[in-house]
Each structure stands twice: as structure tokens, then as C-alpha cells.
All heavy atoms as TSV, in Angstrom:
chain	resi	resn	atom	element	x	y	z
A	1	SER	N	N	0.814	-1.133	-0.007
A	1	SER	CA	C	-0.015	0.034	0.008
A	1	SER	C	C	0.822	1.235	0.007
A	1	SER	O	O	0.660	2.181	-0.751
A	1	SER	CB	C	-0.945	0.031	1.210
A	1	SER	OG	O	-1.580	1.187	1.319
A	2	ASP	N	N	1.872	1.310	0.856
A	2	ASP	CA	C	2.728	2.463	0.912
A	2	ASP	C	C	3.583	2.644	-0.362
A	2	ASP	O	O	3.881	3.671	-0.874
A	2	ASP	CB	C	3.738	2.387	2.164
A	2	ASP	CG	C	2.964	2.535	3.482
A	2	ASP	OD1	O	1.904	3.220	3.421
A	2	ASP	OD2	O	3.521	2.187	4.432
A	3	ARG	N	N	3.925	1.438	-0.889
A	3	ARG	CA	C	4.746	1.476	-2.132
A	3	ARG	C	C	3.884	1.928	-3.299
A	3	ARG	O	O	4.458	2.746	-4.074
A	3	ARG	CB	C	5.223	0.082	-2.440
A	3	ARG	CG	C	6.204	-0.031	-3.528
A	3	ARG	CD	C	6.746	-1.485	-3.749
A	3	ARG	NE	N	7.900	-1.411	-4.385
A	3	ARG	CZ	C	9.111	-1.927	-3.953
A	3	ARG	NH1	N	9.004	-2.555	-2.751
A	3	ARG	NH2	N	10.254	-1.761	-4.560
A	4	LEU	N	N	2.597	1.663	-3.391
A	4	LEU	CA	C	1.730	2.100	-4.370
A	4	LEU	C	C	1.505	3.615	-4.278
A	4	LEU	O	O	1.584	4.325	-5.176
A	4	LEU	CB	C	0.393	1.417	-4.256
A	4	LEU	CG	C	-0.659	1.839	-5.286
A	4	LEU	CD1	C	-0.192	1.609	-6.734
A	4	LEU	CD2	C	-1.967	1.171	-5.019
A	5	VAL	N	N	1.366	4.082	-3.064
A	5	VAL	CA	C	1.096	5.507	-2.770
A	5	VAL	C	C	2.420	6.338	-3.210
A	5	VAL	O	O	2.318	7.302	-3.910
A	5	VAL	CB	C	0.711	5.802	-1.319
A	5	VAL	CG1	C	0.732	7.308	-1.054
A	5	VAL	CG2	C	-0.609	5.267	-1.063
A	6	GLY	N	N	3.576	5.723	-2.818
A	6	GLY	CA	C	4.741	6.411	-3.273
A	6	GLY	C	C	5.040	6.397	-4.724
A	6	GLY	O	O	5.411	7.397	-5.232
A	7	THR	N	N	4.715	5.312	-5.398
A	7	THR	CA	C	4.785	5.287	-6.792
A	7	THR	C	C	3.873	6.328	-7.496
A	7	THR	O	O	4.321	6.969	-8.405
A	7	THR	CB	C	4.518	3.866	-7.374
A	7	THR	OG1	O	5.350	2.870	-6.706
A	7	THR	CG2	C	4.693	3.769	-8.838
A	8	LEU	N	N	2.729	6.380	-6.964
A	8	LEU	CA	C	1.734	7.326	-7.657
A	8	LEU	C	C	2.169	8.769	-7.383
A	8	LEU	O	O	2.009	9.678	-8.178
A	8	LEU	CB	C	0.357	7.101	-7.046
A	8	LEU	CG	C	-0.317	5.840	-7.381
A	8	LEU	CD1	C	-1.755	5.695	-6.707
A	8	LEU	CD2	C	-0.556	5.851	-8.937
A	9	LEU	N	N	2.668	9.011	-6.158
A	9	LEU	CA	C	3.190	10.419	-5.822
A	9	LEU	C	C	4.383	10.693	-6.724
A	9	LEU	O	O	4.471	11.845	-7.287
A	9	LEU	CB	C	3.559	10.550	-4.409
A	9	LEU	CG	C	2.422	10.656	-3.456
A	9	LEU	CD1	C	2.937	10.595	-2.019
A	9	LEU	CD2	C	1.532	11.899	-3.555
A	10	MET	N	N	5.219	9.783	-6.926
A	10	MET	CA	C	6.429	10.014	-7.798
A	10	MET	C	C	6.019	10.245	-9.295
A	10	MET	O	O	6.583	11.187	-9.876
A	10	MET	CB	C	7.337	8.854	-7.770
A	10	MET	CG	C	8.653	8.980	-8.583
A	10	MET	SD	S	9.747	10.214	-7.935
A	10	MET	CE	C	10.461	9.425	-6.586
A	11	ILE	N	N	5.079	9.487	-9.754
A	11	ILE	CA	C	4.624	9.692	-11.157
A	11	ILE	C	C	3.997	11.075	-11.344
A	11	ILE	O	O	4.194	11.739	-12.286
A	11	ILE	CB	C	3.740	8.504	-11.512
A	11	ILE	CG1	C	4.506	7.269	-11.773
A	11	ILE	CG2	C	2.995	8.825	-12.870
A	11	ILE	CD1	C	3.723	6.076	-11.851
A	12	SER	N	N	3.063	11.363	-10.326
A	12	SER	CA	C	2.464	12.611	-10.438
A	12	SER	C	C	3.416	13.854	-10.265
A	12	SER	O	O	3.277	14.873	-11.073
A	12	SER	CB	C	1.314	12.751	-9.335
A	12	SER	OG	O	1.748	12.721	-8.010
A	13	GLY	N	N	4.332	13.694	-9.465
A	13	GLY	CA	C	5.413	14.799	-9.427
A	13	GLY	C	C	6.239	14.906	-10.606
A	13	GLY	O	O	6.515	16.055	-11.041
A	14	LEU	N	N	6.518	13.821	-11.315
A	14	LEU	CA	C	7.293	13.821	-12.524
A	14	LEU	C	C	6.496	14.463	-13.656
A	14	LEU	O	O	6.931	15.215	-14.476
A	14	LEU	CB	C	7.713	12.403	-12.956
A	14	LEU	CG	C	8.852	11.836	-12.123
A	14	LEU	CD1	C	9.195	10.384	-12.521
A	14	LEU	CD2	C	10.146	12.671	-12.295
A	15	PHE	N	N	5.091	14.142	-13.624
A	15	PHE	CA	C	4.149	14.664	-14.608
A	15	PHE	C	C	4.149	16.299	-14.442
A	15	PHE	O	O	4.181	16.958	-15.411
A	15	PHE	CB	C	2.842	14.059	-14.513
A	15	PHE	CG	C	1.819	14.780	-15.419
A	15	PHE	CD1	C	1.934	14.468	-16.841
A	15	PHE	CD2	C	0.873	15.530	-14.931
A	15	PHE	CE1	C	0.947	15.124	-17.643
A	15	PHE	CE2	C	0.041	16.282	-15.782
A	15	PHE	CZ	C	0.002	15.992	-17.076
A	16	VAL	N	N	3.954	16.646	-13.204
A	16	VAL	CA	C	3.830	18.081	-12.975
A	16	VAL	C	C	5.131	18.839	-13.334
A	16	VAL	O	O	5.113	19.906	-13.885
A	16	VAL	CB	C	3.445	18.359	-11.409
A	16	VAL	CG1	C	3.674	19.806	-11.040
A	16	VAL	CG2	C	2.111	17.867	-11.207
A	17	PHE	N	N	6.251	18.261	-12.966
A	17	PHE	CA	C	7.590	18.844	-13.349
A	17	PHE	C	C	7.726	18.944	-14.825
A	17	PHE	O	O	8.231	19.993	-15.375
A	17	PHE	CB	C	8.710	18.015	-12.680
A	17	PHE	CG	C	10.084	18.505	-13.095
A	17	PHE	CD1	C	10.573	19.616	-12.501
A	17	PHE	CD2	C	10.861	17.863	-14.047
A	17	PHE	CE1	C	11.854	20.146	-12.838
A	17	PHE	CE2	C	12.090	18.293	-14.456
A	17	PHE	CZ	C	12.552	19.398	-13.755
A	18	ALA	N	N	7.362	17.818	-15.553
A	18	ALA	CA	C	7.528	17.894	-17.084
A	18	ALA	C	C	6.583	18.947	-17.608
A	18	ALA	O	O	6.932	19.679	-18.526
A	18	ALA	CB	C	7.286	16.508	-17.639
A	19	TYR	N	N	5.298	18.981	-17.172
A	19	TYR	CA	C	4.358	19.953	-17.646
A	19	TYR	C	C	4.838	21.418	-17.475
A	19	TYR	O	O	4.802	22.194	-18.273
A	19	TYR	CB	C	2.985	19.583	-17.028
A	19	TYR	CG	C	1.899	20.615	-17.495
A	19	TYR	CD1	C	1.312	20.232	-18.616
A	19	TYR	CD2	C	1.610	21.761	-16.798
A	19	TYR	CE1	C	0.202	21.187	-19.066
A	19	TYR	CE2	C	0.654	22.571	-17.191
A	19	TYR	CZ	C	-0.115	22.255	-18.384
A	19	TYR	OH	O	-1.033	23.131	-18.769
A	20	TYR	N	N	5.337	21.672	-16.231
A	20	TYR	CA	C	5.755	22.980	-15.866
A	20	TYR	C	C	6.993	23.386	-16.716
A	20	TYR	O	O	7.102	24.548	-17.161
A	20	TYR	CB	C	5.956	23.075	-14.369
A	20	TYR	CG	C	6.373	24.453	-13.905
A	20	TYR	CD1	C	5.338	25.495	-13.816
A	20	TYR	CD2	C	7.699	24.841	-13.604
A	20	TYR	CE1	C	5.738	26.692	-13.507
A	20	TYR	CE2	C	7.996	26.059	-13.259
A	20	TYR	CZ	C	7.080	27.094	-13.197
A	20	TYR	OH	O	7.338	28.305	-12.796
A	21	THR	N	N	7.921	22.446	-16.872
A	21	THR	CA	C	9.090	22.725	-17.616
A	21	THR	C	C	8.729	23.032	-19.143
A	21	THR	O	O	9.328	23.981	-19.650
A	21	THR	CB	C	10.079	21.545	-17.566
A	21	THR	OG1	O	10.403	21.341	-16.177
A	21	THR	CG2	C	11.411	21.802	-18.309
A	22	LEU	N	N	7.933	22.227	-19.660
A	22	LEU	CA	C	7.429	22.535	-20.979
A	22	LEU	C	C	6.643	23.933	-21.145
A	22	LEU	O	O	6.942	24.579	-22.016
A	22	LEU	CB	C	6.549	21.467	-21.539
A	22	LEU	CG	C	7.157	20.139	-21.940
A	22	LEU	CD1	C	6.077	19.069	-22.331
A	22	LEU	CD2	C	8.070	20.308	-23.200
A	23	TRP	N	N	5.871	24.154	-20.145
A	23	TRP	CA	C	5.106	25.396	-20.068
A	23	TRP	C	C	6.009	26.578	-20.040
A	23	TRP	O	O	5.740	27.610	-20.676
A	23	TRP	CB	C	4.144	25.331	-18.874
A	23	TRP	CG	C	3.191	26.452	-18.782
A	23	TRP	CD1	C	2.746	27.312	-19.576
A	23	TRP	CD2	C	2.494	26.736	-17.572
A	23	TRP	NE1	N	1.820	28.161	-19.128
A	23	TRP	CE2	C	1.619	27.800	-17.821
A	23	TRP	CE3	C	2.369	26.207	-16.332
A	23	TRP	CZ2	C	0.773	28.344	-16.892
A	23	TRP	CZ3	C	1.577	26.683	-15.380
A	23	TRP	CH2	C	0.709	27.792	-15.669
A	24	LEU	N	N	7.035	26.483	-19.238
A	24	LEU	CA	C	7.915	27.642	-18.971
A	24	LEU	C	C	8.970	27.893	-20.027
A	24	LEU	O	O	9.279	28.994	-20.393
A	24	LEU	CB	C	8.487	27.539	-17.572
A	24	LEU	CG	C	9.180	28.797	-17.021
A	24	LEU	CD1	C	8.007	29.907	-16.822
A	24	LEU	CD2	C	9.694	28.510	-15.613
A	25	PHE	N	N	9.516	26.759	-20.512
A	25	PHE	CA	C	10.733	26.881	-21.305
A	25	PHE	C	C	10.576	26.521	-22.704
A	25	PHE	O	O	11.396	26.954	-23.568
A	25	PHE	CB	C	11.879	25.966	-20.716
A	25	PHE	CG	C	12.360	26.347	-19.405
A	25	PHE	CD1	C	12.188	25.529	-18.356
A	25	PHE	CD2	C	12.863	27.592	-19.206
A	25	PHE	CE1	C	12.665	25.854	-17.048
A	25	PHE	CE2	C	13.285	27.972	-17.875
A	25	PHE	CZ	C	13.138	27.136	-16.879
A	26	VAL	N	N	9.449	25.825	-23.078
A	26	VAL	CA	C	9.321	25.441	-24.493
A	26	VAL	C	C	8.252	26.194	-25.179
A	26	VAL	O	O	8.399	26.678	-26.311
A	26	VAL	CB	C	9.053	23.893	-24.627
A	26	VAL	CG1	C	8.816	23.479	-26.029
A	26	VAL	CG2	C	10.252	23.177	-24.092
A	27	VAL	N	N	7.060	26.444	-24.505
A	27	VAL	CA	C	5.843	27.028	-25.126
A	27	VAL	C	C	6.201	28.395	-25.692
A	27	VAL	O	O	5.644	28.758	-26.715
A	27	VAL	CB	C	4.660	27.059	-24.171
A	27	VAL	CG1	C	3.557	27.882	-24.687
A	27	VAL	CG2	C	4.271	25.627	-23.953
A	28	PRO	N	N	6.935	29.268	-25.016
A	28	PRO	CA	C	7.175	30.566	-25.629
A	28	PRO	C	C	7.863	30.598	-26.947
A	28	PRO	O	O	7.809	31.520	-27.693
A	28	PRO	CB	C	8.095	31.255	-24.562
A	28	PRO	CG	C	7.796	30.651	-23.282
A	28	PRO	CD	C	7.538	29.201	-23.674
A	29	PHE	N	N	8.634	29.479	-27.325
A	29	PHE	CA	C	9.384	29.516	-28.463
A	29	PHE	C	C	8.656	28.621	-29.598
A	29	PHE	O	O	9.248	28.477	-30.752
A	29	PHE	CB	C	10.798	28.965	-28.208
A	29	PHE	CG	C	11.522	29.662	-27.151
A	29	PHE	CD1	C	11.664	29.178	-25.928
A	29	PHE	CD2	C	11.957	30.964	-27.493
A	29	PHE	CE1	C	12.394	29.880	-24.982
A	29	PHE	CE2	C	12.676	31.720	-26.563
A	29	PHE	CZ	C	12.912	31.106	-25.300
A	30	VAL	N	N	7.540	28.111	-29.367
A	30	VAL	CA	C	6.723	27.286	-30.283
A	30	VAL	C	C	5.648	28.071	-30.849
A	30	VAL	O	O	4.871	28.666	-30.062
A	30	VAL	CB	C	6.317	25.957	-29.732
A	30	VAL	CG1	C	5.455	25.196	-30.697
A	30	VAL	CG2	C	7.451	25.134	-29.182
A	31	ASP	N	N	5.428	28.185	-32.132
A	31	ASP	CA	C	4.420	28.897	-32.715
A	31	ASP	C	C	3.096	28.098	-33.119
A	31	ASP	O	O	2.172	28.603	-33.587
A	31	ASP	CB	C	4.843	29.605	-34.055
A	31	ASP	CG	C	5.880	30.637	-33.681
A	31	ASP	OD1	O	5.742	31.251	-32.668
A	31	ASP	OD2	O	6.760	30.923	-34.595
A	32	ALA	N	N	3.135	26.795	-32.878
A	32	ALA	CA	C	2.029	25.924	-33.173
A	32	ALA	C	C	0.874	26.190	-32.305
A	32	ALA	O	O	0.980	26.006	-31.071
A	32	ALA	CB	C	2.438	24.558	-33.154
A	33	PRO	N	N	-0.273	26.739	-32.798
A	33	PRO	CA	C	-1.514	26.988	-31.912
A	33	PRO	C	C	-2.100	25.751	-31.219
A	33	PRO	O	O	-2.481	25.843	-30.156
A	33	PRO	CB	C	-2.438	27.660	-32.881
A	33	PRO	CG	C	-2.049	27.270	-34.228
A	33	PRO	CD	C	-0.582	26.916	-34.186
A	34	TYR	N	N	-1.992	24.552	-31.845
A	34	TYR	CA	C	-2.515	23.350	-31.255
A	34	TYR	C	C	-1.785	22.903	-30.082
A	34	TYR	O	O	-2.232	22.344	-29.116
A	34	TYR	CB	C	-2.632	22.175	-32.364
A	34	TYR	CG	C	-1.347	21.892	-32.831
A	34	TYR	CD1	C	-0.630	20.780	-32.268
A	34	TYR	CD2	C	-0.745	22.399	-34.074
A	34	TYR	CE1	C	0.587	20.313	-32.809
A	34	TYR	CE2	C	0.373	22.004	-34.525
A	34	TYR	CZ	C	1.080	20.955	-33.881
A	34	TYR	OH	O	2.218	20.512	-34.390
A	35	PHE	N	N	-0.421	23.278	-30.100
A	35	PHE	CA	C	0.412	22.961	-28.921
A	35	PHE	C	C	0.176	23.912	-27.730
A	35	PHE	O	O	0.154	23.462	-26.594
A	35	PHE	CB	C	1.916	22.985	-29.331
A	35	PHE	CG	C	2.866	22.555	-28.338
A	35	PHE	CD1	C	3.031	21.269	-28.000
A	35	PHE	CD2	C	3.816	23.447	-27.773
A	35	PHE	CE1	C	3.931	20.855	-26.956
A	35	PHE	CE2	C	4.608	23.086	-26.763
A	35	PHE	CZ	C	4.656	21.800	-26.393
A	36	LYS	N	N	-0.071	25.115	-28.045
A	36	LYS	CA	C	-0.206	26.077	-27.015
A	36	LYS	C	C	-1.598	25.946	-26.437
A	36	LYS	O	O	-1.904	26.487	-25.368
A	36	LYS	CB	C	-0.086	27.581	-27.523
A	36	LYS	CG	C	1.251	27.858	-27.918
A	36	LYS	CD	C	1.468	29.332	-28.295
A	36	LYS	CE	C	2.895	29.666	-28.501
A	36	LYS	NZ	N	3.099	31.078	-28.813
A	37	GLY	N	N	-2.505	25.223	-26.999
A	37	GLY	CA	C	-3.843	24.993	-26.390
A	37	GLY	C	C	-3.839	24.222	-25.100
A	37	GLY	O	O	-4.741	24.241	-24.408
A	38	PHE	N	N	-2.729	23.379	-24.875
A	38	PHE	CA	C	-2.679	22.547	-23.750
A	38	PHE	C	C	-2.115	23.338	-22.489
A	38	PHE	O	O	-2.135	22.751	-21.416
A	38	PHE	CB	C	-1.717	21.420	-23.940
A	38	PHE	CG	C	-2.201	20.347	-24.989
A	38	PHE	CD1	C	-1.627	20.327	-26.219
A	38	PHE	CD2	C	-3.318	19.585	-24.606
A	38	PHE	CE1	C	-2.117	19.455	-27.129
A	38	PHE	CE2	C	-3.736	18.705	-25.598
A	38	PHE	CZ	C	-3.132	18.579	-26.808
A	39	PHE	N	N	-1.715	24.567	-22.714
A	39	PHE	CA	C	-1.175	25.378	-21.610
A	39	PHE	C	C	-1.866	26.634	-21.372
A	39	PHE	O	O	-2.526	27.248	-22.281
A	39	PHE	CB	C	0.285	25.581	-21.969
A	39	PHE	CG	C	1.167	24.409	-22.116
A	39	PHE	CD1	C	1.365	23.872	-23.404
A	39	PHE	CD2	C	1.723	23.853	-21.104
A	39	PHE	CE1	C	2.103	22.741	-23.604
A	39	PHE	CE2	C	2.478	22.654	-21.325
A	39	PHE	CZ	C	2.634	22.098	-22.521
A	40	LEU	N	N	-1.824	27.184	-20.124
A	40	LEU	CA	C	-2.415	28.477	-19.807
A	40	LEU	C	C	-1.448	29.567	-20.272
A	40	LEU	O	O	-0.418	29.351	-20.870
A	40	LEU	CB	C	-2.721	28.503	-18.289
A	40	LEU	CG	C	-3.624	27.485	-17.692
A	40	LEU	CD1	C	-3.625	27.610	-16.282
A	40	LEU	CD2	C	-5.028	27.779	-18.333
A	41	ASP	N	N	-1.881	30.815	-19.953
A	41	ASP	CA	C	-0.944	31.962	-20.320
A	41	ASP	C	C	0.383	31.759	-19.599
A	41	ASP	O	O	0.487	31.250	-18.580
A	41	ASP	CB	C	-1.668	33.251	-19.903
A	41	ASP	CG	C	-2.841	33.595	-20.666
A	41	ASP	OD1	O	-2.993	33.147	-21.765
A	41	ASP	OD2	O	-3.720	34.296	-20.124
A	42	HIS	N	N	1.344	32.364	-20.269
A	42	HIS	CA	C	2.728	32.196	-19.724
A	42	HIS	C	C	2.905	32.939	-18.413
A	42	HIS	O	O	3.693	32.565	-17.570
A	42	HIS	CB	C	3.689	32.786	-20.795
A	42	HIS	CG	C	5.113	32.476	-20.509
A	42	HIS	ND1	N	5.594	31.246	-20.466
A	42	HIS	CD2	C	6.152	33.306	-20.107
A	42	HIS	CE1	C	6.979	31.220	-20.169
A	42	HIS	NE2	N	7.278	32.431	-19.952
A	43	GLU	N	N	2.233	34.097	-18.163
A	43	GLU	CA	C	2.415	34.744	-16.974
A	43	GLU	C	C	1.882	34.031	-15.720
A	43	GLU	O	O	2.437	34.156	-14.706
A	43	GLU	CB	C	1.726	36.145	-16.978
A	43	GLU	CG	C	0.164	36.043	-17.055
A	43	GLU	CD	C	-0.486	37.450	-17.267
A	43	GLU	OE1	O	0.181	38.345	-17.824
A	43	GLU	OE2	O	-1.608	37.450	-16.948
A	44	LEU	N	N	0.972	33.054	-15.945
A	44	LEU	CA	C	0.413	32.394	-14.849
A	44	LEU	C	C	1.500	31.230	-14.481
A	44	LEU	O	O	1.432	30.719	-13.232
A	44	LEU	CB	C	-0.819	31.547	-15.324
A	44	LEU	CG	C	-1.987	32.462	-15.348
A	44	LEU	CD1	C	-3.285	31.652	-15.841
A	44	LEU	CD2	C	-2.343	33.197	-14.010
A	45	ALA	N	N	2.490	31.003	-15.349
A	45	ALA	CA	C	3.435	29.997	-14.843
A	45	ALA	C	C	4.426	30.489	-13.799
A	45	ALA	O	O	5.031	29.723	-13.234
A	45	ALA	CB	C	4.445	29.744	-16.142
A	46	LEU	N	N	4.428	31.846	-13.549
A	46	LEU	CA	C	5.034	32.473	-12.524
A	46	LEU	C	C	4.190	32.668	-11.246
A	46	LEU	O	O	4.674	32.681	-10.209
A	46	LEU	CB	C	5.896	33.586	-12.965
A	46	LEU	CG	C	6.966	33.389	-14.033
A	46	LEU	CD1	C	7.540	34.661	-14.541
A	46	LEU	CD2	C	8.059	32.356	-13.548
A	47	LYS	N	N	3.056	33.140	-11.601
A	47	LYS	CA	C	2.072	33.582	-10.604
A	47	LYS	C	C	1.633	32.352	-9.724
A	47	LYS	O	O	1.551	32.477	-8.451
A	47	LYS	CB	C	0.892	34.247	-11.184
A	47	LYS	CG	C	1.177	35.676	-11.618
A	47	LYS	CD	C	-0.005	36.362	-12.182
A	47	LYS	CE	C	0.305	37.739	-12.657
A	47	LYS	NZ	N	-0.830	38.438	-13.341
A	48	ILE	N	N	1.221	31.260	-10.313
A	48	ILE	CA	C	0.720	30.092	-9.619
A	48	ILE	C	C	1.662	29.580	-8.542
A	48	ILE	O	O	1.418	29.372	-7.346
A	48	ILE	CB	C	0.204	28.976	-10.541
A	48	ILE	CG1	C	-1.018	29.516	-11.306
A	48	ILE	CG2	C	-0.062	27.736	-9.836
A	48	ILE	CD1	C	-1.560	28.603	-12.419
A	49	PRO	N	N	2.974	29.342	-8.973
A	49	PRO	CA	C	4.039	28.824	-7.987
A	49	PRO	C	C	4.162	29.841	-6.886
A	49	PRO	O	O	4.408	29.418	-5.762
A	49	PRO	CB	C	5.247	28.482	-8.756
A	49	PRO	CG	C	4.781	28.352	-10.180
A	49	PRO	CD	C	3.604	29.229	-10.324
A	50	ALA	N	N	4.143	31.138	-7.195
A	50	ALA	CA	C	4.393	32.095	-6.192
A	50	ALA	C	C	3.296	32.071	-5.200
A	50	ALA	O	O	3.515	32.154	-3.980
A	50	ALA	CB	C	4.543	33.528	-6.777
A	51	LEU	N	N	2.072	31.963	-5.687
A	51	LEU	CA	C	0.942	31.805	-4.649
A	51	LEU	C	C	0.946	30.554	-3.865
A	51	LEU	O	O	0.672	30.571	-2.723
A	51	LEU	CB	C	-0.384	31.939	-5.474
A	51	LEU	CG	C	-0.764	33.228	-5.989
A	51	LEU	CD1	C	-2.004	33.257	-6.907
A	51	LEU	CD2	C	-0.958	34.298	-4.906
A	52	VAL	N	N	1.369	29.542	-4.455
A	52	VAL	CA	C	1.472	28.223	-3.759
A	52	VAL	C	C	2.557	28.405	-2.635
A	52	VAL	O	O	2.339	27.896	-1.482
A	52	VAL	CB	C	1.899	27.145	-4.658
A	52	VAL	CG1	C	2.184	25.870	-3.866
A	52	VAL	CG2	C	0.659	26.715	-5.572
A	53	ILE	N	N	3.708	28.997	-2.894
A	53	ILE	CA	C	4.652	29.268	-1.968
A	53	ILE	C	C	4.163	30.140	-0.762
A	53	ILE	O	O	4.396	29.887	0.396
A	53	ILE	CB	C	6.007	29.819	-2.448
A	53	ILE	CG1	C	6.599	28.778	-3.360
A	53	ILE	CG2	C	6.969	30.369	-1.572
A	53	ILE	CD1	C	7.768	29.224	-4.145
A	54	VAL	N	N	3.475	31.204	-1.142
A	54	VAL	CA	C	3.044	32.182	-0.142
A	54	VAL	C	C	2.039	31.395	0.794
A	54	VAL	O	O	2.092	31.532	1.986
A	54	VAL	CB	C	2.366	33.411	-0.784
A	54	VAL	CG1	C	1.568	34.212	0.235
A	54	VAL	CG2	C	3.442	34.230	-1.393
A	55	PHE	N	N	1.032	30.835	0.156
A	55	PHE	CA	C	0.018	30.101	1.082
A	55	PHE	C	C	0.580	28.923	1.793
A	55	PHE	O	O	0.084	28.587	2.875
A	55	PHE	CB	C	-1.200	29.584	0.213
A	55	PHE	CG	C	-2.028	30.752	-0.232
A	55	PHE	CD1	C	-2.317	31.043	-1.634
A	55	PHE	CD2	C	-2.628	31.529	0.605
A	55	PHE	CE1	C	-3.115	32.003	-1.990
A	55	PHE	CE2	C	-3.370	32.568	0.324
A	55	PHE	CZ	C	-3.744	32.855	-1.121
A	56	GLY	N	N	1.520	28.220	1.151
A	56	GLY	CA	C	2.178	27.092	1.939
A	56	GLY	C	C	2.979	27.563	3.115
A	56	GLY	O	O	2.882	27.042	4.222
A	57	LEU	N	N	3.811	28.603	2.853
A	57	LEU	CA	C	4.498	29.144	4.037
A	57	LEU	C	C	3.624	29.828	5.087
A	57	LEU	O	O	3.878	29.615	6.363
A	57	LEU	CB	C	5.560	30.187	3.582
A	57	LEU	CG	C	6.823	29.676	2.883
A	57	LEU	CD1	C	7.665	30.885	2.395
A	57	LEU	CD2	C	7.561	28.878	3.802
A	58	SER	N	N	2.549	30.455	4.679
A	58	SER	CA	C	1.562	30.928	5.613
A	58	SER	C	C	0.987	29.840	6.555
A	58	SER	O	O	0.769	29.967	7.659
A	58	SER	CB	C	0.477	31.690	4.881
A	58	SER	OG	O	1.023	32.790	4.278
A	59	GLY	N	N	0.639	28.779	5.775
A	59	GLY	CA	C	0.068	27.580	6.532
A	59	GLY	C	C	1.040	26.954	7.507
A	59	GLY	O	O	0.689	26.640	8.672
A	60	VAL	N	N	2.264	26.774	7.110
A	60	VAL	CA	C	3.260	26.237	7.943
A	60	VAL	C	C	3.569	27.234	9.206
A	60	VAL	O	O	3.656	26.710	10.356
A	60	VAL	CB	C	4.547	25.945	7.193
A	60	VAL	CG1	C	5.757	25.560	8.091
A	60	VAL	CG2	C	4.360	24.834	6.270
A	61	LEU	N	N	3.802	28.448	8.856
A	61	LEU	CA	C	4.055	29.328	9.912
A	61	LEU	C	C	2.823	29.552	10.898
A	61	LEU	O	O	2.985	29.715	12.025
A	61	LEU	CB	C	4.491	30.700	9.317
A	61	LEU	CG	C	5.816	30.693	8.635
A	61	LEU	CD1	C	6.075	32.051	8.028
A	61	LEU	CD2	C	6.977	30.246	9.564
A	62	GLY	N	N	1.586	29.516	10.361
A	62	GLY	CA	C	0.458	29.555	11.185
A	62	GLY	C	C	0.358	28.292	12.140
A	62	GLY	O	O	0.009	28.541	13.319
A	63	PHE	N	N	0.711	27.125	11.563
A	63	PHE	CA	C	0.676	25.906	12.369
A	63	PHE	C	C	1.721	26.016	13.541
A	63	PHE	O	O	1.426	25.685	14.644
A	63	PHE	CB	C	0.867	24.708	11.459
A	63	PHE	CG	C	1.074	23.381	12.323
A	63	PHE	CD1	C	-0.132	22.762	12.868
A	63	PHE	CD2	C	2.273	22.878	12.412
A	63	PHE	CE1	C	0.001	21.567	13.457
A	63	PHE	CE2	C	2.326	21.645	13.178
A	63	PHE	CZ	C	1.223	21.014	13.699
A	64	ILE	N	N	2.960	26.530	13.157
A	64	ILE	CA	C	3.970	26.595	14.134
A	64	ILE	C	C	3.598	27.574	15.230
A	64	ILE	O	O	3.779	27.328	16.358
A	64	ILE	CB	C	5.295	26.987	13.456
A	64	ILE	CG1	C	5.828	25.784	12.628
A	64	ILE	CG2	C	6.359	27.363	14.485
A	64	ILE	CD1	C	7.016	26.180	11.811
A	65	SER	N	N	2.939	28.683	14.841
A	65	SER	CA	C	2.578	29.698	15.838
A	65	SER	C	C	1.489	29.173	16.806
A	65	SER	O	O	1.498	29.447	17.936
A	65	SER	CB	C	2.065	30.953	15.130
A	65	SER	OG	O	1.048	30.825	14.469
A	66	ILE	N	N	0.478	28.451	16.170
A	66	ILE	CA	C	-0.514	27.794	17.059
A	66	ILE	C	C	0.037	26.820	18.050
A	66	ILE	O	O	-0.270	26.811	19.293
A	66	ILE	CB	C	-1.553	27.141	16.110
A	66	ILE	CG1	C	-2.328	28.258	15.456
A	66	ILE	CG2	C	-2.450	26.268	17.014
A	66	ILE	CD1	C	-3.357	27.662	14.427
A	67	VAL	N	N	0.988	25.981	17.595
A	67	VAL	CA	C	1.709	25.030	18.470
A	67	VAL	C	C	2.473	25.763	19.578
A	67	VAL	O	O	2.453	25.384	20.678
A	67	VAL	CB	C	2.638	24.033	17.726
A	67	VAL	CG1	C	3.522	23.308	18.629
A	67	VAL	CG2	C	1.823	23.159	16.802
A	68	LEU	N	N	3.214	26.845	19.207
A	68	LEU	CA	C	4.038	27.540	20.210
A	68	LEU	C	C	3.036	28.271	21.161
A	68	LEU	O	O	3.314	28.327	22.448
A	68	LEU	CB	C	4.908	28.587	19.496
A	68	LEU	CG	C	6.057	28.028	18.699
A	68	LEU	CD1	C	6.785	29.054	18.017
A	68	LEU	CD2	C	6.965	27.281	19.768
A	69	ILE	N	N	1.936	28.832	20.712
A	69	ILE	CA	C	1.049	29.462	21.695
A	69	ILE	C	C	0.370	28.457	22.710
A	69	ILE	O	O	0.339	28.797	23.802
A	69	ILE	CB	C	-0.156	30.194	20.848
A	69	ILE	CG1	C	0.504	31.401	20.199
A	69	ILE	CG2	C	-1.294	30.605	21.756
A	69	ILE	CD1	C	-0.439	32.086	19.143
A	70	ARG	N	N	-0.007	27.251	22.130
A	70	ARG	CA	C	-0.659	26.244	23.002
A	70	ARG	C	C	0.317	25.651	23.995
A	70	ARG	O	O	-0.015	25.306	25.101
A	70	ARG	CB	C	-1.248	25.190	22.211
A	70	ARG	CG	C	-2.489	25.655	21.506
A	70	ARG	CD	C	-3.218	24.515	20.806
A	70	ARG	NE	N	-4.298	24.902	20.053
A	70	ARG	CZ	C	-5.090	24.205	19.169
A	70	ARG	NH1	N	-4.655	22.934	18.953
A	70	ARG	NH2	N	-6.106	24.660	18.607
A	71	SER	N	N	1.604	25.588	23.569
A	71	SER	CA	C	2.570	24.901	24.460
A	71	SER	C	C	3.138	25.874	25.498
A	71	SER	O	O	3.702	25.374	26.509
A	71	SER	CB	C	3.781	24.298	23.694
A	71	SER	OG	O	4.510	25.407	23.084
A	72	GLY	N	N	3.083	27.188	25.292
A	72	GLY	CA	C	3.741	28.001	26.288
A	72	GLY	C	C	2.987	29.029	26.911
A	72	GLY	O	O	3.147	29.683	27.871
């Protein structure tokens, strides 16, 4: 069960990495409209990860602050 979950997480991580790499580094240089249909606007390639980092750090720091407040 753990091995299956780990395999699925690894495959999904590799897919996201490959998709993001294509989106950020290949799509701006390709003129084929059918290829660009699979990807969002190029500016979102930078905004989405920035928002994920901000919300992720906010969640982690919020959790740490709640733990520190309750323990002390």
C-alpha cells in the first residue's frame, strides 16, 4: 500500500515537473497553436507557484505559531 502511494506520488510529481518545464521553457518558442492549447497563459507560470509558496509558508508558519501558543 505504501509502495503504491509512493509510486503514484512520484509519477504525479514527474508529470507536474515535465508539464511545468514545457510550459515555462518550450511554449514561448513554439508557434504551433494546437500545442499552445494545452497550456495556460505564460504569466500564470510564475504567478501560480508564487501563490502556492505564499500560502504554503503561511500555513506552515500559522501551524507553528498555534503550536507555540498552546505549548507555552
